[in-house]
C-alpha positions, -999 to +999 in steps of 0.1 A: +001+000-002+030+023-003+017+038-035-004+063-015+006+098-013-009+126+008+001+160-009+004+191+014+027+216+025+046+227+057+022+251+079-011+238+063-034+233+093-057+213+069-029+189+059-022+182+095-058+176+101-060+153+072-029+133+085-045+130+119-078+119+103-060+093+083-040+078+112-073+078+133-095+059+108-068+039+089-041+034+112-029+002+090-024+024+059+009+034+047+013+064+027+043+089+017+037+126+026+047+148-003+055+184+004+041+202-029+064+232-021+094+211-035+081+210-070+066+237-090+044+212-112+030+199-079+022+233-068+004+238-101-015+205-098-024+205-062-018+242-049-055+251-045-066+215-034-045+204-007-045+182+013-050+155-016-048+118-010-039+098-041-034+062-051-019+071-085-050+065-103-076+086-084-073+116-060-096+125-033-096+161-019-100+172+016-122+167+036-122+129+030-149+105+041-143+069+051-160+057+019-137+078-004-106+065+011-117+030+012-126+033-025-089+045-032-077+013-012-100-009-033-089+006-067-051+000-055-061-035-047-074-042-080-042-030-097-020-051-072-037-080-061-007-099-052+005-073-027-026-066-011-043-083+020-082-088+022-095-055+007-126-064-010-157-045-016-173-067+010-146-060+035-160-040+066-149-004+069-125+002+097-142+017+127-124+036+159-139+045+190-135+081+202-133+087+239-140+122+251-130+135+287-155+131+312-168+164+326-173+168+362-206+181+375 
């Protein structure tokens, strides 16, 4: 799953939020963070859309939702079936429990 790239740039609060979101909902996923400021072509392509998650075939702009990211993983699995695990259209979406601090009364 290393073909996934998260395009962003330093100091972008939305990029930081997107990275936290990915780590929360897809902790098993691996991706490469690409700073678009290092390449003028990337700035032209993604400058107004960052953060952008890409699998090399399709892109998803922020704010992502679980179904969009799951679809990217499924597309990648269709390309590299020998390298993927059990990602299928029938695989359950990952779920995470969020614990909030208890407020005292």
